[in-house]
C-alpha positions as CSV (number, residue, x, y, z in Angstrom):
1,X,13.2,1.4,12.5
2,X,15.3,4.4,11.8
3,X,14.1,6.7,9.0
4,X,16.7,8.0,6.6
5,X,16.6,11.3,4.6
6,X,17.2,11.3,0.8
7,X,20.6,12.8,1.4
8,X,21.5,10.1,3.9
9,X,20.5,7.4,1.5
10,X,22.6,9.1,-1.3
11,X,25.5,9.3,1.1
12,X,25.2,5.6,2.1
13,X,25.0,4.4,-1.5
14,X,28.3,6.1,-2.3
15,X,30.2,4.4,0.6
16,X,32.4,1.4,0.4
17,X,30.4,-1.9,0.1
18,X,28.9,-3.9,1.6
19,X,26.4,-1.7,3.3
20,X,24.8,-2.4,6.7
21,X,21.2,-1.2,6.6
22,X,19.5,-3.7,8.9
23,X,16.2,-2.4,10.3
24,X,16.4,0.9,8.3
25,X,13.2,2.5,7.0
26,X,13.7,2.9,3.2
27,X,10.0,2.8,2.4
28,X,9.3,4.6,-0.9
29,X,13.0,5.2,-1.5
30,X,14.2,5.7,-5.1
31,X,17.0,3.1,-5.5
32,X,16.7,2.4,-9.2
33,X,19.9,0.8,-10.4
34,X,21.5,1.0,-6.9
35,X,24.5,-1.2,-6.1
36,X,23.4,-3.0,-3.0
37,X,25.5,-6.2,-3.5
38,X,26.1,-8.0,-0.2
39,X,24.1,-5.4,1.8
40,X,22.7,-6.3,5.1
41,X,19.0,-5.3,4.9
42,X,17.6,-7.7,7.4
43,X,14.2,-6.5,8.7
44,X,14.5,-3.3,6.6
45,X,11.4,-1.6,5.4
46,X,11.6,-1.3,1.6
47,X,7.8,-1.2,1.0
48,X,6.9,0.8,-2.2
49,X,10.7,1.3,-2.9
50,X,11.9,1.6,-6.5
51,X,14.6,-1.0,-6.8
52,X,14.2,-1.6,-10.5
53,X,17.5,-2.7,-12.2
54,X,19.2,-2.6,-8.8
55,X,22.0,-5.1,-8.0
56,X,21.2,-7.0,-4.7
57,X,23.4,-10.0,-5.4
58,X,24.2,-11.8,-2.2
59,X,22.3,-9.3,0.0
60,X,20.6,-10.4,3.2
61,X,16.9,-9.4,3.1
62,X,15.7,-11.8,5.7
63,X,12.4,-10.7,7.2
64,X,12.5,-7.5,5.1
65,X,9.3,-5.7,4.0
66,X,9.2,-5.3,0.2
67,X,5.4,-5.0,-0.1
68,X,4.5,-3.2,-3.3
69,X,8.2,-2.6,-4.2
70,X,9.4,-2.4,-7.8
71,X,12.2,-4.9,-8.5
72,X,11.7,-5.2,-12.2
73,X,14.9,-6.3,-13.9
74,X,16.7,-6.4,-10.6
75,X,19.6,-8.8,-9.9
76,X,18.5,-10.6,-6.8
77,X,20.5,-13.8,-7.2
78,X,21.8,-15.7,-4.2
79,X,19.9,-13.4,-1.9
80,X,18.4,-14.4,1.5
81,X,14.7,-13.5,1.4
82,X,13.7,-15.9,4.1
83,X,10.4,-14.8,5.8
84,X,10.5,-11.6,3.6
85,X,7.2,-10.0,2.6
86,X,6.9,-9.3,-1.1
87,X,3.1,-8.9,-1.3
88,X,2.1,-7.3,-4.6
89,X,5.7,-6.6,-5.4
90,X,6.8,-6.5,-9.1
91,X,9.7,-8.7,-10.0
92,X,9.2,-9.0,-13.7
93,X,12.3,-10.2,-15.5
94,X,14.2,-10.1,-12.1
95,X,17.1,-12.6,-11.6
96,X,16.4,-14.5,-8.4
97,X,18.6,-17.5,-9.3
98,X,19.6,-19.6,-6.3
99,X,17.9,-17.2,-3.9
100,X,16.3,-18.4,-0.6
101,X,12.6,-17.4,-0.3
102,X,11.6,-20.0,2.3
103,X,8.5,-18.9,4.2
104,X,8.4,-15.7,2.2
105,X,5.0,-14.1,1.5
106,X,4.7,-13.5,-2.3
107,X,0.9,-13.1,-2.4
108,X,-0.1,-11.4,-5.6
109,X,3.5,-10.9,-6.7
110,X,4.2,-10.2,-10.4
111,X,7.1,-12.6,-11.4
112,X,6.6,-12.5,-15.2
113,X,9.7,-13.9,-17.0
114,X,11.6,-14.0,-13.6
115,X,14.5,-16.3,-13.2
116,X,13.9,-18.5,-10.2
117,X,16.2,-21.3,-11.3
118,X,17.4,-23.3,-8.3
119,X,15.6,-21.0,-5.9
120,X,14.2,-22.3,-2.6
121,X,10.6,-21.5,-1.9
122,X,9.8,-24.0,0.8
123,X,6.6,-23.1,2.6
124,X,6.4,-19.8,0.7
125,X,3.0,-18.3,0.0
126,X,2.5,-17.5,-3.7
127,X,-1.3,-17.2,-3.7
128,X,-2.4,-15.4,-6.8
129,X,1.2,-14.8,-8.0
130,X,1.8,-14.4,-11.7
131,X,4.8,-16.6,-12.7
132,X,3.9,-16.8,-16.4
133,X,6.9,-17.5,-18.6
134,X,9.1,-17.7,-15.5
135,X,12.1,-20.0,-15.2
136,X,11.6,-22.3,-12.2
137,X,14.1,-25.0,-13.3
138,X,14.9,-27.2,-10.3
139,X,13.2,-24.7,-7.9
140,X,12.2,-26.2,-4.6
141,X,8.6,-25.3,-3.7
142,X,8.0,-28.0,-1.1
143,X,4.9,-27.3,1.0
144,X,4.4,-24.0,-0.8
145,X,1.0,-22.4,-1.1
146,X,0.4,-21.9,-4.8
147,X,-3.4,-21.3,-4.9
148,X,-4.6,-19.5,-8.0
149,X,-1.0,-18.9,-9.1
150,X,-0.4,-18.5,-12.9
151,X,2.4,-20.7,-14.2
152,X,1.4,-20.3,-17.9
153,X,4.4,-21.0,-20.1
154,X,6.7,-21.4,-17.1
155,X,9.6,-23.8,-17.1
156,X,9.2,-26.1,-14.1
157,X,11.5,-28.9,-15.3
158,X,13.0,-30.7,-12.3
159,X,11.1,-28.5,-9.8
160,X,9.9,-29.9,-6.5
161,X,6.2,-29.4,-5.8
162,X,6.0,-32.0,-3.0
163,X,3.1,-31.3,-0.6
164,X,2.4,-28.0,-2.4
165,X,-1.1,-26.6,-2.5
166,X,-2.1,-26.1,-6.1
167,X,-5.8,-25.4,-5.9
168,X,-6.8,-23.2,-8.8
169,X,-3.3,-22.9,-10.1
170,X,-2.9,-22.5,-13.9
171,X,-0.2,-24.5,-15.8
172,X,-1.2,-23.8,-19.4
173,X,1.7,-24.6,-21.7
174,X,4.0,-25.0,-18.7
175,X,7.0,-27.3,-19.0
176,X,6.7,-29.9,-16.2
177,X,8.8,-32.8,-17.3
178,X,10.8,-34.3,-14.4
179,X,9.0,-32.1,-11.8
180,X,7.8,-33.7,-8.6
181,X,4.1,-33.6,-8.1
182,X,2.5,-32.8,-4.7
183,X,2.0,-36.5,-4.1
184,X,5.7,-37.4,-4.9
185,X,5.1,-38.7,-8.4
186,X,7.1,-37.3,-11.3
187,X,5.7,-35.6,-14.3
188,X,6.5,-37.4,-17.6
């Protein structure tokens, strides 16, 4: 991975969009409120980066490292996060609507009040994730690992939990009507 200086990052952010930053080392970068719409960030290292309130709509973050990153209030809709690592990242109130998080590692991720409506989380690992008050309306979590995840007050109406691992998961006051259970039955 190539390492960028603060000046190079500033220069890149002020260029015409979309940006091509595949494989770049942006670990610890201050990117609060940055316009990264449609950026190519495949395999980029964004660990511990501050991306709060950033706009990443339509970006490609496949295989990116976002461990411990701050994405609170970020717009991450229609983003490709396939195989990305978001371990212990904070995505409180982030908009992840229609994003692809298949096979992503979201262990211990903070997704309080996040919008994951119509998101795809097939075979994603959400062990110990906090999804309280999150919107997971029609989200696909087929074969996802949801051990000890907190879905308190979350909206899971119409979500797919087929073959998902739910050991120790909390669903206090969650809305599950029309969601598919791990065994294929539907919640009434």
